[in-house]
mmJSON file of the N, C-alpha and C atoms, coordinates in Angstrom:
{"data_MODEL":{"atom_site":{
"group_PDB":["ATOM","ATOM","ATOM","ATOM","ATOM","ATOM","ATOM","ATOM","ATOM","ATOM","ATOM","ATOM","ATOM","ATOM","ATOM","ATOM","ATOM","ATOM","ATOM","ATOM","ATOM","ATOM","ATOM","ATOM","ATOM","ATOM","ATOM","ATOM","ATOM","ATOM","ATOM","ATOM","ATOM","ATOM","ATOM","ATOM","ATOM","ATOM","ATOM","ATOM","ATOM","ATOM","ATOM","ATOM","ATOM","ATOM","ATOM","ATOM","ATOM","ATOM","ATOM","ATOM","ATOM","ATOM","ATOM","ATOM","ATOM","ATOM","ATOM","ATOM","ATOM","ATOM","ATOM","ATOM","ATOM","ATOM","ATOM","ATOM","ATOM","ATOM","ATOM","ATOM","ATOM","ATOM","ATOM","ATOM","ATOM","ATOM","ATOM","ATOM","ATOM","ATOM","ATOM","ATOM","ATOM","ATOM","ATOM","ATOM","ATOM","ATOM","ATOM","ATOM","ATOM","ATOM","ATOM","ATOM","ATOM","ATOM","ATOM","ATOM","ATOM","ATOM","ATOM","ATOM","ATOM","ATOM","ATOM","ATOM","ATOM","ATOM","ATOM","ATOM","ATOM","ATOM","ATOM","ATOM","ATOM","ATOM","ATOM","ATOM","ATOM","ATOM","ATOM","ATOM","ATOM","ATOM","ATOM","ATOM","ATOM","ATOM","ATOM","ATOM"],
"id":[1,2,3,4,5,6,7,8,9,10,11,12,13,14,15,16,17,18,19,20,21,22,23,24,25,26,27,28,29,30,31,32,33,34,35,36,37,38,39,40,41,42,43,44,45,46,47,48,49,50,51,52,53,54,55,56,57,58,59,60,61,62,63,64,65,66,67,68,69,70,71,72,73,74,75,76,77,78,79,80,81,82,83,84,85,86,87,88,89,90,91,92,93,94,95,96,97,98,99,100,101,102,103,104,105,106,107,108,109,110,111,112,113,114,115,116,117,118,119,120,121,122,123,124,125,126,127,128,129,130,131,132],
"type_symbol":["N","C","C","N","C","C","N","C","C","N","C","C","N","C","C","N","C","C","N","C","C","N","C","C","N","C","C","N","C","C","N","C","C","N","C","C","N","C","C","N","C","C","N","C","C","N","C","C","N","C","C","N","C","C","N","C","C","N","C","C","N","C","C","N","C","C","N","C","C","N","C","C","N","C","C","N","C","C","N","C","C","N","C","C","N","C","C","N","C","C","N","C","C","N","C","C","N","C","C","N","C","C","N","C","C","N","C","C","N","C","C","N","C","C","N","C","C","N","C","C","N","C","C","N","C","C","N","C","C","N","C","C"],
"label_atom_id":["N","CA","C","N","CA","C","N","CA","C","N","CA","C","N","CA","C","N","CA","C","N","CA","C","N","CA","C","N","CA","C","N","CA","C","N","CA","C","N","CA","C","N","CA","C","N","CA","C","N","CA","C","N","CA","C","N","CA","C","N","CA","C","N","CA","C","N","CA","C","N","CA","C","N","CA","C","N","CA","C","N","CA","C","N","CA","C","N","CA","C","N","CA","C","N","CA","C","N","CA","C","N","CA","C","N","CA","C","N","CA","C","N","CA","C","N","CA","C","N","CA","C","N","CA","C","N","CA","C","N","CA","C","N","CA","C","N","CA","C","N","CA","C","N","CA","C","N","CA","C","N","CA","C"],
"label_alt_id":[null,null,null,null,null,null,null,null,null,null,null,null,null,null,null,null,null,null,null,null,null,null,null,null,null,null,null,null,null,null,null,null,null,null,null,null,null,null,null,null,null,null,null,null,null,null,null,null,null,null,null,null,null,null,null,null,null,null,null,null,null,null,null,null,null,null,null,null,null,null,null,null,null,null,null,null,null,null,null,null,null,null,null,null,null,null,null,null,null,null,null,null,null,null,null,null,null,null,null,null,null,null,null,null,null,null,null,null,null,null,null,null,null,null,null,null,null,null,null,null,null,null,null,null,null,null,null,null,null,null,null,null],
"label_comp_id":["UNK","UNK","UNK","UNK","UNK","UNK","UNK","UNK","UNK","UNK","UNK","UNK","UNK","UNK","UNK","UNK","UNK","UNK","UNK","UNK","UNK","UNK","UNK","UNK","UNK","UNK","UNK","UNK","UNK","UNK","UNK","UNK","UNK","UNK","UNK","UNK","UNK","UNK","UNK","UNK","UNK","UNK","UNK","UNK","UNK","UNK","UNK","UNK","UNK","UNK","UNK","UNK","UNK","UNK","UNK","UNK","UNK","UNK","UNK","UNK","UNK","UNK","UNK","UNK","UNK","UNK","UNK","UNK","UNK","UNK","UNK","UNK","UNK","UNK","UNK","UNK","UNK","UNK","UNK","UNK","UNK","UNK","UNK","UNK","UNK","UNK","UNK","UNK","UNK","UNK","UNK","UNK","UNK","UNK","UNK","UNK","UNK","UNK","UNK","UNK","UNK","UNK","UNK","UNK","UNK","UNK","UNK","UNK","UNK","UNK","UNK","UNK","UNK","UNK","UNK","UNK","UNK","UNK","UNK","UNK","UNK","UNK","UNK","UNK","UNK","UNK","UNK","UNK","UNK","UNK","UNK","UNK"],
"label_asym_id":["A","A","A","A","A","A","A","A","A","A","A","A","A","A","A","A","A","A","A","A","A","A","A","A","A","A","A","A","A","A","A","A","A","A","A","A","A","A","A","A","A","A","A","A","A","A","A","A","A","A","A","A","A","A","A","A","A","A","A","A","A","A","A","A","A","A","A","A","A","A","A","A","A","A","A","A","A","A","A","A","A","A","A","A","A","A","A","A","A","A","A","A","A","A","A","A","A","A","A","A","A","A","A","A","A","A","A","A","A","A","A","A","A","A","A","A","A","A","A","A","A","A","A","A","A","A","A","A","A","A","A","A"],
"label_entity_id":["1","1","1","1","1","1","1","1","1","1","1","1","1","1","1","1","1","1","1","1","1","1","1","1","1","1","1","1","1","1","1","1","1","1","1","1","1","1","1","1","1","1","1","1","1","1","1","1","1","1","1","1","1","1","1","1","1","1","1","1","1","1","1","1","1","1","1","1","1","1","1","1","1","1","1","1","1","1","1","1","1","1","1","1","1","1","1","1","1","1","1","1","1","1","1","1","1","1","1","1","1","1","1","1","1","1","1","1","1","1","1","1","1","1","1","1","1","1","1","1","1","1","1","1","1","1","1","1","1","1","1","1"],
"label_seq_id":[1,1,1,2,2,2,3,3,3,4,4,4,5,5,5,6,6,6,7,7,7,8,8,8,9,9,9,10,10,10,11,11,11,12,12,12,13,13,13,14,14,14,15,15,15,16,16,16,17,17,17,18,18,18,19,19,19,20,20,20,21,21,21,22,22,22,23,23,23,24,24,24,25,25,25,26,26,26,27,27,27,28,28,28,29,29,29,30,30,30,31,31,31,32,32,32,33,33,33,34,34,34,35,35,35,36,36,36,37,37,37,38,38,38,39,39,39,40,40,40,41,41,41,42,42,42,43,43,43,44,44,44],
"pdbx_PDB_ins_code":[null,null,null,null,null,null,null,null,null,null,null,null,null,null,null,null,null,null,null,null,null,null,null,null,null,null,null,null,null,null,null,null,null,null,null,null,null,null,null,null,null,null,null,null,null,null,null,null,null,null,null,null,null,null,null,null,null,null,null,null,null,null,null,null,null,null,null,null,null,null,null,null,null,null,null,null,null,null,null,null,null,null,null,null,null,null,null,null,null,null,null,null,null,null,null,null,null,null,null,null,null,null,null,null,null,null,null,null,null,null,null,null,null,null,null,null,null,null,null,null,null,null,null,null,null,null,null,null,null,null,null,null],
"Cartn_x":[197.781,196.681,195.952,195.786,195.108,195.869,197.186,198.001,197.924,197.964,197.913,196.607,195.503,194.195,194.083,194.484,194.385,195.279,196.512,197.421,196.962,196.433,195.938,194.799,193.892,192.757,193.211,194.263,194.762,195.54,196.35,197.203,196.416,195.537,194.836,193.687,193.004,191.904,191.583,190.751,190.351,189.511,189.921,189.117,187.711,186.712,185.323,185.071,185.778,185.563,186.659,187.572,188.621,189.923,191.0,192.323,192.445,191.901,192.012,191.316,190.125,189.413,190.17,190.663,191.393,192.646,193.361,194.561,194.219,193.183,192.77,192.356,191.613,191.184,192.383,193.335,194.54,195.305,195.454,196.138,195.433,194.123,193.358,193.56,193.507,193.652,195.056,196.069,197.443,197.704,197.09,197.237,196.546,195.457,194.708,195.403,196.3,197.018,198.518,199.103,200.527,201.386,202.563,203.486,204.23,203.5,204.126,203.954,204.92,204.842,205.406,205.849,206.45,207.935,208.492,209.929,210.58,211.786,212.579,213.725,214.225,215.352,216.537,217.198,218.395,218.11,216.862,216.467,215.805,216.254,215.664,215.015],
"Cartn_y":[236.777,236.394,235.188,235.184,234.047,232.747,232.809,231.61,231.132,232.069,231.712,230.992,231.518,230.914,229.533,229.422,228.136,227.091,227.467,226.503,226.078,227.024,226.671,225.66,225.859,224.935,223.549,223.473,222.177,221.481,222.229,221.638,221.266,222.148,221.916,220.92,220.936,219.999,219.934,219.008,218.87,220.073,220.782,221.923,221.474,222.298,221.906,221.526,222.174,221.891,221.022,220.541,219.641,220.365,219.608,220.166,220.66,219.919,220.322,221.662,221.834,223.093,224.23,223.992,225.015,225.43,224.473,224.77,225.585,225.209,225.942,227.373,227.517,228.84,229.703,229.119,229.847,230.314,229.462,229.845,231.013,230.963,232.048,233.368,233.306,234.523,235.104,234.259,234.738,235.313,234.75,235.28,236.636,236.82,238.074,239.201,238.847,239.857,239.622,239.96,239.712,240.565,240.093,240.774,241.896,242.887,244.043,245.235,246.13,247.311,247.125,245.908,245.655,245.964,246.356,246.625,245.654,245.24,244.397,245.235,244.879,245.59,245.512,246.616,246.658,246.781,246.804,246.94,248.287,249.032,250.358,250.494],
"Cartn_z":[73.521,74.365,73.764,72.445,71.802,72.059,71.904,72.103,73.552,74.47,75.891,76.24,75.771,76.063,75.428,74.166,73.466,74.116,74.428,75.039,76.427,77.193,78.531,78.43,77.487,77.378,76.944,76.137,75.689,76.803,77.536,78.565,79.817,80.267,81.531,81.411,80.301,80.103,78.621,78.254,76.851,76.441,75.367,74.929,74.532,74.784,74.51,73.048,72.129,70.711,70.114,70.923,70.462,70.144,70.148,69.9,68.451,67.513,66.104,65.859,66.394,66.212,66.883,68.097,68.832,68.076,67.502,66.724,65.481,64.773,63.574,63.933,65.006,65.441,65.823,66.534,66.921,65.688,64.708,63.459,62.787,62.72,62.098,62.84,64.161,64.962,64.846,64.847,64.724,63.333,62.308,60.955,60.821,61.545,61.477,62.234,63.138,63.922,63.799,62.636,62.429,63.365,63.605,64.522,63.805,63.342,62.712,63.632,63.582,64.411,65.806,66.114,67.416,67.346,68.453,68.52,69.492,69.137,70.021,70.557,71.696,72.268,71.332,71.146,70.309,68.828,68.449,67.042,66.865,65.863,65.656,64.314],
"occupancy":[1.0,1.0,1.0,1.0,1.0,1.0,1.0,1.0,1.0,1.0,1.0,1.0,1.0,1.0,1.0,1.0,1.0,1.0,1.0,1.0,1.0,1.0,1.0,1.0,1.0,1.0,1.0,1.0,1.0,1.0,1.0,1.0,1.0,1.0,1.0,1.0,1.0,1.0,1.0,1.0,1.0,1.0,1.0,1.0,1.0,1.0,1.0,1.0,1.0,1.0,1.0,1.0,1.0,1.0,1.0,1.0,1.0,1.0,1.0,1.0,1.0,1.0,1.0,1.0,1.0,1.0,1.0,1.0,1.0,1.0,1.0,1.0,1.0,1.0,1.0,1.0,1.0,1.0,1.0,1.0,1.0,1.0,1.0,1.0,1.0,1.0,1.0,1.0,1.0,1.0,1.0,1.0,1.0,1.0,1.0,1.0,1.0,1.0,1.0,1.0,1.0,1.0,1.0,1.0,1.0,1.0,1.0,1.0,1.0,1.0,1.0,1.0,1.0,1.0,1.0,1.0,1.0,1.0,1.0,1.0,1.0,1.0,1.0,1.0,1.0,1.0,1.0,1.0,1.0,1.0,1.0,1.0],
"B_iso_or_equiv":[0.0,0.0,0.0,0.0,0.0,0.0,0.0,0.0,0.0,0.0,0.0,0.0,0.0,0.0,0.0,0.0,0.0,0.0,0.0,0.0,0.0,0.0,0.0,0.0,0.0,0.0,0.0,0.0,0.0,0.0,0.0,0.0,0.0,0.0,0.0,0.0,0.0,0.0,0.0,0.0,0.0,0.0,0.0,0.0,0.0,0.0,0.0,0.0,0.0,0.0,0.0,0.0,0.0,0.0,0.0,0.0,0.0,0.0,0.0,0.0,0.0,0.0,0.0,0.0,0.0,0.0,0.0,0.0,0.0,0.0,0.0,0.0,0.0,0.0,0.0,0.0,0.0,0.0,0.0,0.0,0.0,0.0,0.0,0.0,0.0,0.0,0.0,0.0,0.0,0.0,0.0,0.0,0.0,0.0,0.0,0.0,0.0,0.0,0.0,0.0,0.0,0.0,0.0,0.0,0.0,0.0,0.0,0.0,0.0,0.0,0.0,0.0,0.0,0.0,0.0,0.0,0.0,0.0,0.0,0.0,0.0,0.0,0.0,0.0,0.0,0.0,0.0,0.0,0.0,0.0,0.0,0.0],
"pdbx_formal_charge":[null,null,null,null,null,null,null,null,null,null,null,null,null,null,null,null,null,null,null,null,null,null,null,null,null,null,null,null,null,null,null,null,null,null,null,null,null,null,null,null,null,null,null,null,null,null,null,null,null,null,null,null,null,null,null,null,null,null,null,null,null,null,null,null,null,null,null,null,null,null,null,null,null,null,null,null,null,null,null,null,null,null,null,null,null,null,null,null,null,null,null,null,null,null,null,null,null,null,null,null,null,null,null,null,null,null,null,null,null,null,null,null,null,null,null,null,null,null,null,null,null,null,null,null,null,null,null,null,null,null,null,null],
"auth_seq_id":[1,1,1,2,2,2,3,3,3,4,4,4,5,5,5,6,6,6,7,7,7,8,8,8,9,9,9,10,10,10,11,11,11,12,12,12,13,13,13,14,14,14,15,15,15,16,16,16,17,17,17,18,18,18,19,19,19,20,20,20,21,21,21,22,22,22,23,23,23,24,24,24,25,25,25,26,26,26,27,27,27,28,28,28,29,29,29,30,30,30,31,31,31,32,32,32,33,33,33,34,34,34,35,35,35,36,36,36,37,37,37,38,38,38,39,39,39,40,40,40,41,41,41,42,42,42,43,43,43,44,44,44],
"auth_comp_id":["UNK","UNK","UNK","UNK","UNK","UNK","UNK","UNK","UNK","UNK","UNK","UNK","UNK","UNK","UNK","UNK","UNK","UNK","UNK","UNK","UNK","UNK","UNK","UNK","UNK","UNK","UNK","UNK","UNK","UNK","UNK","UNK","UNK","UNK","UNK","UNK","UNK","UNK","UNK","UNK","UNK","UNK","UNK","UNK","UNK","UNK","UNK","UNK","UNK","UNK","UNK","UNK","UNK","UNK","UNK","UNK","UNK","UNK","UNK","UNK","UNK","UNK","UNK","UNK","UNK","UNK","UNK","UNK","UNK","UNK","UNK","UNK","UNK","UNK","UNK","UNK","UNK","UNK","UNK","UNK","UNK","UNK","UNK","UNK","UNK","UNK","UNK","UNK","UNK","UNK","UNK","UNK","UNK","UNK","UNK","UNK","UNK","UNK","UNK","UNK","UNK","UNK","UNK","UNK","UNK","UNK","UNK","UNK","UNK","UNK","UNK","UNK","UNK","UNK","UNK","UNK","UNK","UNK","UNK","UNK","UNK","UNK","UNK","UNK","UNK","UNK","UNK","UNK","UNK","UNK","UNK","UNK"],
"auth_asym_id":["A","A","A","A","A","A","A","A","A","A","A","A","A","A","A","A","A","A","A","A","A","A","A","A","A","A","A","A","A","A","A","A","A","A","A","A","A","A","A","A","A","A","A","A","A","A","A","A","A","A","A","A","A","A","A","A","A","A","A","A","A","A","A","A","A","A","A","A","A","A","A","A","A","A","A","A","A","A","A","A","A","A","A","A","A","A","A","A","A","A","A","A","A","A","A","A","A","A","A","A","A","A","A","A","A","A","A","A","A","A","A","A","A","A","A","A","A","A","A","A","A","A","A","A","A","A","A","A","A","A","A","A"],
"auth_atom_id":["N","CA","C","N","CA","C","N","CA","C","N","CA","C","N","CA","C","N","CA","C","N","CA","C","N","CA","C","N","CA","C","N","CA","C","N","CA","C","N","CA","C","N","CA","C","N","CA","C","N","CA","C","N","CA","C","N","CA","C","N","CA","C","N","CA","C","N","CA","C","N","CA","C","N","CA","C","N","CA","C","N","CA","C","N","CA","C","N","CA","C","N","CA","C","N","CA","C","N","CA","C","N","CA","C","N","CA","C","N","CA","C","N","CA","C","N","CA","C","N","CA","C","N","CA","C","N","CA","C","N","CA","C","N","CA","C","N","CA","C","N","CA","C","N","CA","C","N","CA","C","N","CA","C"],
"pdbx_PDB_model_num":[1,1,1,1,1,1,1,1,1,1,1,1,1,1,1,1,1,1,1,1,1,1,1,1,1,1,1,1,1,1,1,1,1,1,1,1,1,1,1,1,1,1,1,1,1,1,1,1,1,1,1,1,1,1,1,1,1,1,1,1,1,1,1,1,1,1,1,1,1,1,1,1,1,1,1,1,1,1,1,1,1,1,1,1,1,1,1,1,1,1,1,1,1,1,1,1,1,1,1,1,1,1,1,1,1,1,1,1,1,1,1,1,1,1,1,1,1,1,1,1,1,1,1,1,1,1,1,1,1,1,1,1]
}}}
């Protein structure tokens, strides 16, 4: 969800706080919510 919101703001219009801030914020949010505990098809 974080990536979707950040990318939409960059693609559709200039983010209010700038692309650099949006990118840094996205990195922080993705680091805080690592992709652990997810399952992929065919992986057990």
